[in-house]
C-alpha positions as CSV (number, residue, x, y, z in Angstrom):
1,M,36.5,19.0,-23.2
2,P,35.6,19.3,-26.9
3,R,32.2,20.4,-28.0
4,R,29.8,18.0,-29.6
5,N,27.0,18.7,-32.0
6,G,24.2,20.4,-30.3
7,E,26.2,20.8,-27.1
8,S,26.7,24.3,-25.7
9,M,29.8,25.5,-24.1
10,S,28.1,25.4,-20.7
11,S,27.3,21.7,-21.0
12,R,29.3,19.2,-19.3
13,R,29.4,15.4,-19.2
14,I,29.2,13.8,-15.8
15,G,29.4,10.2,-14.5
16,A,31.9,7.5,-15.3
17,F,30.6,6.9,-18.8
18,G,29.3,10.5,-19.5
19,L,25.7,9.2,-19.5
20,A,24.0,12.5,-18.4
21,T,24.6,16.0,-19.7
22,V,23.9,18.8,-17.2
23,T,23.9,22.4,-18.3
24,R,24.9,25.1,-15.9
25,E,21.5,26.7,-16.2
26,K,19.9,23.5,-15.0
27,I,22.2,23.4,-12.0
28,V,21.4,26.9,-11.2
29,L,17.6,26.2,-11.5
30,K,18.0,23.1,-9.3
31,S,20.0,25.2,-6.8
32,D,17.3,27.9,-6.7
33,H,14.6,25.1,-6.3
34,I,16.5,23.6,-3.5
35,A,17.0,26.9,-1.8
36,D,13.2,27.6,-2.3
37,L,12.3,24.3,-0.7
38,D,14.7,24.9,2.2
39,R,13.1,28.3,2.8
40,R,9.6,26.8,2.7
41,Q,10.7,24.0,5.1
42,H,12.0,26.6,7.6
43,A,8.8,28.6,7.3
44,V,6.7,25.5,8.1
45,E,9.0,24.7,11.0
46,D,8.6,28.2,12.3
47,E,4.8,27.9,11.9
48,I,4.8,24.7,13.8
49,A,6.9,26.1,16.6
50,K,4.6,29.1,17.0
51,A,1.5,26.9,17.0
52,L,3.0,24.6,19.7
53,S,3.9,27.6,21.8
54,D,0.3,29.0,21.5
55,L,-1.1,25.6,22.4
56,N,1.2,25.4,25.4
57,D,0.1,28.8,26.5
58,R,-3.5,27.8,26.2
59,M,-2.9,24.6,28.2
60,L,-1.1,26.5,31.0
61,H,-3.9,29.0,31.2
62,L,-6.4,26.2,31.5
63,K,-4.3,24.4,34.0
64,H,-4.2,27.6,36.2
65,E,-7.9,28.1,35.9
66,L,-8.6,24.4,36.9
67,E,-6.2,24.8,40.0
68,K,-8.1,27.9,41.0
69,V,-11.5,26.3,40.7
70,C,-10.3,23.1,42.5
71,D,-8.8,25.3,45.3
72,K,-12.0,27.3,45.7
73,A,-14.1,24.0,45.8
74,A,-11.8,22.6,48.5
75,A,-12.0,25.8,50.6
76,D,-15.8,25.8,50.1
77,K,-16.0,22.2,51.3
78,R,-13.8,23.0,54.3
79,H,-15.9,26.0,55.2
80,H,-19.1,23.9,54.8
81,N,-17.7,21.1,57.0
82,Y,-16.7,23.7,59.6
83,Q,-20.2,25.3,59.6
84,N,-21.8,21.9,60.0
85,R,-19.7,21.1,63.1
86,L,-20.8,24.4,64.7
87,S,-24.4,23.6,64.2
């Protein structure tokens, strides 16, 4: 493609009517920007996964604690009822 005034060798017309001029440098910058955004997105996804895992661990711990307390309360009630029948 022949060069035009003010157009570098790395410029290229795109589109059916050549309405936009994109330099290779701009393409590289956009590619770097896209890669950076992609890395940042994956970092946030990893952070969310870790937070969810931590919350699930906390929830399971609380669930087990609640089961222990409920089991002990039920055992105490049975023991109390048994003692009352003996009296």
